[in-house]
C-alpha positions as CSV (number, residue, x, y, z in Angstrom):
1,L,-36.8,-30.2,-56.6
2,Q,-36.4,-28.0,-59.8
3,H,-37.8,-24.8,-60.8
4,Y,-38.1,-24.5,-64.6
5,F,-38.6,-21.4,-66.9
6,I,-39.2,-21.4,-70.6
7,Q,-37.4,-18.8,-72.7
8,S,-38.6,-19.0,-76.4
9,N,-36.5,-16.5,-78.4
10,L,-37.3,-16.3,-82.1
11,S,-36.6,-19.6,-83.6
12,Y,-35.8,-21.8,-80.7
13,T,-37.4,-23.0,-77.4
14,M,-35.1,-23.7,-74.6
15,L,-36.1,-25.6,-71.3
16,K,-33.6,-24.3,-68.3
17,P,-33.4,-26.0,-64.8
18,I,-32.9,-24.1,-61.7
19,L,-31.9,-26.3,-58.7
20,F,-33.4,-25.6,-55.4
21,P,-30.9,-27.6,-53.0
22,T,-33.1,-27.1,-49.8
23,L,-36.5,-25.2,-49.3
24,L,-36.9,-22.6,-47.0
25,L,-40.1,-20.9,-47.5
26,C,-42.7,-19.9,-50.1
27,V,-43.5,-16.4,-51.7
28,S,-46.1,-15.0,-53.5
29,S,-45.3,-13.9,-57.3
30,L,-47.5,-11.9,-59.0
31,T,-51.2,-10.9,-58.1
32,P,-53.6,-10.5,-60.9
33,E,-53.3,-6.6,-60.5
34,E,-49.4,-6.9,-61.0
35,L,-50.0,-9.2,-63.8
36,A,-52.1,-6.8,-65.3
37,L,-49.2,-4.4,-65.3
38,F,-47.1,-6.0,-68.1
39,Q,-48.3,-4.0,-70.9
40,P,-46.8,-1.5,-73.6
41,R,-46.0,1.9,-72.3
42,L,-47.4,3.9,-75.3
43,V,-50.6,2.5,-76.9
44,N,-50.3,1.8,-80.8
45,Y,-46.6,2.9,-80.6
46,T,-44.5,1.9,-83.7
47,D,-41.1,1.4,-83.0
48,P,-39.0,3.3,-85.5
49,N,-36.0,0.8,-85.4
50,T,-38.1,-2.2,-86.3
51,G,-41.5,-1.0,-87.7
52,M,-43.2,-3.1,-85.1
53,Q,-45.4,-2.8,-82.2
54,A,-44.6,-4.1,-79.0
55,V,-46.5,-7.2,-77.6
56,V,-46.5,-7.7,-73.9
57,Y,-48.6,-9.4,-71.2
58,G,-48.5,-11.3,-68.1
59,K,-51.2,-14.1,-67.3
60,D,-52.2,-16.6,-64.9
61,N,-52.3,-20.1,-66.3
62,G,-54.6,-21.8,-63.6
63,D,-52.1,-24.7,-63.0
64,G,-49.7,-23.2,-60.4
65,S,-47.7,-21.1,-63.0
66,Q,-47.6,-17.8,-64.6
67,T,-46.4,-16.6,-68.0
68,I,-44.8,-13.3,-68.8
69,Y,-44.6,-12.7,-72.7
70,T,-42.8,-10.3,-74.5
71,N,-41.7,-9.8,-78.1
72,G,-38.8,-7.7,-77.1
73,I,-39.9,-4.3,-79.2
74,P,-39.3,-1.1,-77.1
75,S,-42.9,-0.2,-75.9
76,H,-41.8,3.4,-75.6
77,E,-39.4,6.0,-77.2
78,S,-35.9,5.0,-77.8
79,W,-32.9,5.9,-79.8
80,L,-32.4,4.7,-83.5
81,F,-29.8,2.1,-83.4
82,P,-27.0,1.5,-84.5
83,Q,-25.4,4.4,-82.7
84,S,-21.6,5.6,-83.0
85,Q,-20.7,3.5,-79.6
86,N,-23.2,0.5,-80.0
87,P,-23.2,-1.2,-83.6
88,N,-26.1,-3.5,-82.9
89,P,-29.5,-2.9,-84.2
90,I,-32.8,-3.6,-82.5
91,K,-34.6,-6.7,-83.4
92,E,-37.5,-8.9,-82.3
93,S,-36.5,-11.1,-79.2
94,I,-39.3,-13.2,-78.2
95,V,-39.2,-14.3,-74.7
96,E,-41.8,-16.5,-73.2
97,M,-41.1,-16.9,-69.5
98,K,-42.9,-19.3,-67.3
99,I,-42.6,-19.0,-63.4
100,Y,-44.3,-21.0,-60.3
101,S,-47.2,-19.0,-58.8
102,E,-45.4,-19.4,-55.7
103,P,-41.7,-19.3,-56.0
104,I,-39.7,-21.4,-53.7
105,M,-36.7,-19.8,-51.9
106,R,-33.7,-21.1,-51.3
107,D,-31.6,-21.2,-48.1
108,T,-28.3,-20.5,-50.0
109,P,-28.6,-17.9,-52.7
110,M,-27.7,-18.7,-56.3
111,R,-24.9,-16.2,-56.8
112,C,-24.3,-17.0,-60.4
113,T,-26.5,-14.9,-62.6
114,P,-26.7,-15.5,-66.3
115,Q,-25.0,-13.1,-68.7
116,S,-28.3,-12.4,-70.5
117,Y,-31.5,-11.4,-68.8
118,V,-32.1,-11.7,-65.2
119,G,-35.8,-10.4,-65.5
120,I,-38.5,-8.6,-67.3
121,A,-39.8,-5.1,-66.8
122,T,-43.3,-4.3,-66.8
123,S,-42.8,-2.5,-70.1
124,G,-42.0,-5.9,-71.8
125,T,-38.1,-4.9,-71.8
126,V,-35.6,-7.4,-70.4
127,I,-33.4,-6.7,-67.4
128,Y,-29.9,-7.3,-67.7
129,N,-27.1,-7.1,-64.6
130,W,-24.7,-4.4,-64.2
131,Y,-22.0,-6.0,-66.1
132,P,-20.8,-4.7,-69.6
133,A,-20.1,-6.8,-72.4
134,E,-16.1,-5.5,-72.6
135,E,-13.9,-6.9,-70.3
136,G,-12.1,-4.8,-67.7
137,C,-15.2,-2.3,-67.4
138,P,-16.8,-3.0,-63.7
139,D,-20.0,-0.8,-64.1
140,V,-22.0,-0.8,-67.5
141,M,-23.0,3.0,-66.5
142,D,-19.4,4.1,-66.6
143,F,-18.8,2.4,-70.1
144,E,-21.5,1.8,-72.3
145,E,-23.8,4.1,-74.4
146,L,-27.5,4.1,-73.2
147,D,-30.6,5.7,-74.8
148,I,-33.2,8.3,-73.2
149,C,-34.6,5.3,-71.3
150,E,-31.5,3.8,-70.1
151,A,-31.3,0.8,-72.6
152,H,-29.6,-0.3,-75.7
153,P,-29.8,-3.7,-78.0
154,S,-27.0,-6.5,-77.2
155,P,-24.7,-8.0,-79.7
156,S,-27.6,-10.4,-80.2
157,N,-29.8,-7.4,-80.8
158,Q,-31.9,-7.9,-77.8
159,Y,-33.1,-4.5,-76.5
160,H,-32.6,-4.2,-72.5
161,Y,-32.3,-2.3,-69.4
162,H,-29.1,-2.5,-67.3
163,Y,-30.8,0.0,-64.2
164,Y,-33.6,1.8,-63.3
165,S,-35.5,3.4,-66.2
166,P,-37.8,6.3,-66.2
167,C,-39.7,4.7,-69.2
168,V,-40.9,2.1,-67.0
169,Q,-42.1,4.0,-63.9
170,M,-41.4,7.5,-62.6
171,P,-40.7,7.7,-59.0
172,V,-42.8,9.9,-56.7
173,C,-41.3,11.0,-53.8
174,G,-42.7,9.9,-50.5
175,E,-45.0,7.2,-52.2
176,P,-44.0,3.6,-52.2
177,S,-42.6,2.2,-55.5
178,P,-45.2,0.0,-57.7
179,L,-44.0,-3.3,-59.2
180,Y,-41.0,-2.7,-61.8
181,G,-40.9,-6.2,-63.1
182,V,-40.3,-9.8,-62.3
183,A,-37.0,-11.9,-61.9
184,I,-36.6,-15.4,-63.7
185,D,-37.0,-16.9,-60.5
186,G,-40.5,-15.8,-60.2
187,I,-39.9,-13.1,-57.3
188,P,-41.3,-9.6,-58.1
189,I,-38.9,-6.6,-58.5
190,Y,-40.1,-3.4,-57.0
191,G,-38.9,0.3,-57.4
192,P,-36.5,2.2,-55.3
193,I,-38.9,3.6,-53.0
194,G,-40.0,1.5,-49.7
195,E,-43.3,1.0,-48.4
196,D,-42.5,3.8,-45.8
197,G,-41.8,6.3,-48.7
198,V,-38.3,6.4,-48.1
199,Q,-35.8,5.7,-51.0
200,L,-33.9,2.5,-50.4
201,T,-30.0,1.8,-51.0
202,R,-28.1,-1.5,-50.9
203,K,-27.5,-1.0,-47.3
204,D,-31.5,-1.4,-46.9
205,L,-31.6,-4.9,-48.5
206,D,-30.1,-8.2,-48.2
207,E,-27.0,-9.7,-50.5
208,C,-29.6,-10.6,-53.3
209,G,-31.1,-6.9,-53.5
210,G,-34.6,-7.7,-51.5
211,R,-36.1,-7.6,-48.4
212,T,-39.6,-8.9,-46.5
213,G,-42.1,-6.2,-46.7
214,S,-44.7,-5.6,-43.7
215,D,-47.2,-8.0,-45.4
216,G,-44.6,-10.8,-45.3
217,R,-43.8,-10.8,-48.8
218,Y,-40.4,-11.2,-50.2
219,K,-39.5,-8.5,-53.0
220,Y,-36.5,-7.5,-54.9
221,H,-35.9,-3.9,-55.3
222,V,-33.9,-1.8,-58.2
223,T,-31.9,0.8,-56.2
224,A,-29.7,4.0,-57.8
225,D,-26.5,2.6,-56.5
226,P,-24.8,-0.7,-58.0
227,P,-25.4,-3.2,-58.7
228,Y,-29.0,-2.0,-59.4
229,F,-30.8,-5.2,-60.0
230,M,-30.4,-8.3,-57.9
231,P,-26.9,-10.0,-58.0
232,C,-28.1,-13.4,-56.9
233,F,-31.2,-15.1,-56.5
234,R,-33.2,-16.2,-53.5
């Protein structure tokens, strides 16, 4: 069985297969309420880097799949790029990601995550893993220059997060975090505070940065300690 997602970036469309060697169980992807959370953070905000406004939405396609769309324009404040330590300008970077409404988990995690995005936040900005572009630097937090929303543009001009951004959601002590985004395998990504109101660390999660909640639903969580987002896919 193969799981496909579609990435459309500017002038090209690519269909990428992800192989599932053995089926384990099914999990729910995004509810209608969660799909509705994919929207610009600031209404009618024009990004000063591009002079454009963000287009972000999630929808159910009615055929067992869901689509998350973003044009890659920051939907909240950001720095003006290039910066002294980042020569890359921000440009439109369209992503149209199609996922199963009921993602199928693997019995063996896929540990090879892409060097580009691994998910999309509800703000419309894509999520990268914690590895910086430069060799020999184990953690992007210790090396690369990030803006007020903990993001910056890549060499391909794609604006992205590497770890938790307060511009996506602000944590509230004692309250479970809402949806933060969705991974490219269709599994939801939630914030750092668990359903019991206690902040999660990597020790509370499995090797891919997720766990099953009291409702029986498997979710990834972003944490304050590395590797922040999921280092593999379930």
